[in-house]
C-alpha positions as CSV (number, residue, x, y, z in Angstrom):
1,X,-21.1,-0.6,18.2
2,X,-22.3,1.5,15.3
3,X,-20.5,-0.1,12.4
4,X,-22.3,-2.2,9.8
5,X,-21.8,-5.8,10.7
6,X,-23.5,-7.4,7.7
7,X,-20.2,-8.1,5.9
8,X,-18.3,-9.5,8.9
9,X,-17.4,-13.1,9.1
10,X,-17.0,-14.6,12.5
11,X,-14.7,-17.4,13.6
12,X,-14.5,-19.6,16.6
13,X,-12.5,-18.2,19.5
14,X,-13.1,-20.9,22.1
15,X,-15.4,-22.4,24.7
16,X,-15.1,-20.9,28.2
17,X,-16.7,-21.0,31.6
18,X,-19.6,-18.5,32.0
19,X,-17.5,-16.3,34.2
20,X,-14.6,-16.2,31.7
21,X,-16.9,-15.7,28.7
22,X,-18.6,-12.7,30.4
23,X,-15.2,-11.1,31.2
24,X,-13.9,-11.8,27.6
25,X,-17.1,-10.4,26.1
26,X,-16.8,-7.2,28.1
27,X,-13.3,-6.6,26.9
28,X,-14.2,-7.5,23.3
29,X,-16.9,-4.8,23.5
30,X,-14.4,-2.3,24.9
31,X,-12.0,-3.1,22.1
32,X,-14.8,-2.7,19.5
33,X,-14.5,-6.3,18.3
34,X,-17.7,-7.8,16.9
35,X,-18.5,-11.0,18.7
36,X,-21.4,-13.4,19.5
37,X,-21.8,-16.5,21.6
38,X,-23.7,-19.8,21.6
39,X,-24.8,-21.4,24.9
40,X,-25.3,-25.2,24.9
41,X,-28.9,-26.3,25.1
42,X,-30.2,-28.8,27.6
43,X,-30.0,-31.7,25.1
44,X,-26.4,-30.7,24.2
45,X,-25.5,-30.6,27.8
46,X,-27.1,-34.0,28.6
47,X,-26.1,-36.0,25.5
48,X,-22.9,-34.3,24.3
49,X,-21.6,-33.0,27.7
50,X,-21.4,-29.4,26.4
51,X,-20.3,-27.3,29.4
52,X,-20.0,-23.6,28.6
53,X,-20.6,-20.8,26.0
54,X,-18.6,-20.8,22.8
55,X,-17.4,-17.4,21.6
56,X,-17.1,-16.3,18.0
57,X,-15.3,-13.1,16.9
58,X,-14.7,-11.0,13.8
59,X,-12.2,-13.0,11.6
60,X,-10.2,-9.8,10.8
61,X,-9.5,-9.3,14.5
62,X,-9.0,-12.9,15.8
63,X,-5.4,-12.3,16.9
64,X,-6.4,-9.3,19.1
65,X,-9.4,-11.3,20.5
66,X,-7.1,-14.3,21.3
67,X,-4.8,-11.9,23.2
68,X,-7.8,-10.7,25.3
69,X,-9.0,-14.3,25.9
70,X,-5.5,-15.5,26.8
71,X,-5.1,-12.7,29.3
72,X,-8.5,-13.4,31.0
73,X,-8.4,-17.2,30.8
74,X,-4.7,-18.1,30.7
75,X,-5.5,-21.8,31.3
76,X,-7.2,-21.8,27.9
77,X,-10.5,-23.4,27.1
78,X,-10.2,-26.4,29.3
79,X,-13.4,-27.8,30.6
80,X,-14.1,-27.2,34.3
81,X,-13.7,-30.1,36.7
82,X,-16.8,-31.6,38.3
83,X,-16.7,-32.0,42.0
């Protein structure tokens, strides 16, 4: 992505399984949408039960990003069940 991203504001897209997050990120890249992620750390996982990466996208393109995420993860951002 060659555009200058210094003036871009990102907003929360959702929290996904690692598999869904990777697939969504790939499509965001293909669409030219600026994005970033935050993985939960060990303490967040243990104490706050964080379970997967959270994705953030360019605020100006949130609707397009939601369409991509909804297509890839139609069940939404529900936490995976533990066995």
